[in-house]
Phi, psi and omega in degrees: 000143181295148175289345186280158181197167180298130189260110175276126189261148177265123183297142178250115188265123192249122178288138180213142179302338184269356182282194188217151169282346188252096173256023185305328180304330184246313181240073187296341182261007180258145178233143189224143181255000172223162185294130173258125179263324195222144166239111181282131179245327181222036173291164180304328183266353175297140192247157182277145183252355189227156169072189184292344182266006187300135185090347178272146187278160166299324181293316177305311185293321177298320183292324183289306193264342178057229180304335182285341167272299191276336180093164178286340181287341179290146187279329173243113184294358184238010180220132177299131192277336190234142172244123176249142177197162179267140172246136182238057180300114173253344172224170182297135169285162177298153170291118191220172171212146171250145178293150170270180191305308189300314182296323179296319180288344177288342185239025171083001176277153181281337173197175187263206187222092172255141188224179168208154179241123168269127183271099174292332184197135175215126169285149184300133186091012181284146179218161167232155174244137183222108173081174177263149178302153186308135174089351183279131183250167176306321176298321174297315180296308180308315184290329174290321179300323180289330183262011176055042182219020183303328179293345177285347184259008183263159170277110179262130196240119181288143178237150176225159173314130178104340182297151166238123183251128180255129187242099183285149171313138171097001180273124167288133184200168178197169174239142170268174182278167172106004177233169168240130188234141163255114187263136174240129184205163173304151179285078178206145183242026178283105177233135176248114178278119186258335189195136184218037166060024179086005177292152192270065175238158183290140178255163181229067185295312182300309181286326185294306189300324178291337183269345189288130176256140184290328184234118175229161181265025187284156175145184178291140177282132172284106189259149177291162172301128183294153171301145177290152176298126182204152181041047174081009183214155178229135190228129170222131174285122181269314175204142172237111189220169186305325184260344179198154173235129187227130177233162177243137176235148174228113182246135174244347177227162177297149183221145185258150178221164181232147173271004171251139178262193184299341174284342182091357180267143186266152166214150170299142180252131182243117181257140183226115187283132176257327180199156181076200181211145182216173182231125175266131182233133177223154183295126183086352178249160173285146182298144180236119177272137181218148177214200189301131178086346177278151171234135177240118179263130178255109176306138182299331176285359172286338179067305181230146178203166182230144172248118184251113179292147169258096191072289184206151177212142179243136180202161170249145175229133187234143176211168170280118180297144182277350180233157179294136180233145177289167171293151180290158177280133183228164173227160178261000000 
């Protein structure tokens, strides 16, 4: 029998100058003495909080268990493929860009960083910036950076609770204040900071400008109609993309899931609690209770598992698709 079981992850709270002391929308019982910008849930160094593997990092476990943890759909059988985290922007983030796979491999990285943001909460007037205004060149952007007006050249997009934003590698982007986001991304932290409103942090103009793509598929995802609520559950596909597939579930009754998709290939499944409380159950494993702000990793080798709501539970679930998928349809 495998040593693996559903893994409850300990969040890693990352201080950022644009963050906030108040994470109560997600973590009402946590107090902080410095501004927190991100809560990392499945990074390489994030650790297990339950069972015999408690204290072990995802990087360690991926190296040890390989496809039994990450699945055959993952590009690297010895590395956990997806990083999920909460973002808490209280001020504008730096204007930045992540490389796509091709650009990352040119500088010795295994892959780039394409990501998406599920808007868990947004105050009126919340915005994100995606890409450059039509007709803007990299030379225009560089000139604007030196003249402290780079944000004026960006496409600013209004966001609302429930939106899903796709951010392809090579997209110049930033976040405005006032929202709480769940980010799903390739397991990479390669970020080139282009502009930071005068904050005393390092910029990466040479690498960043080289990573900017003129044409990208970023924007609000145009989603199919969600399935009607039935049999005690509601399901909505948020985004299907080359690197990840993310769905949202609202359960009022127990539901069964599989770690294999229609391709037959398995992937680790990552559950992130948005509201309520639920219990993950798998054959031969102790049940794992999770709630808002928690993440549970279901190892691919478990094949089947169930989620039992305690009254009700809302969560998103992400995995690596087993077959090639195109970029999603988006709009600005």
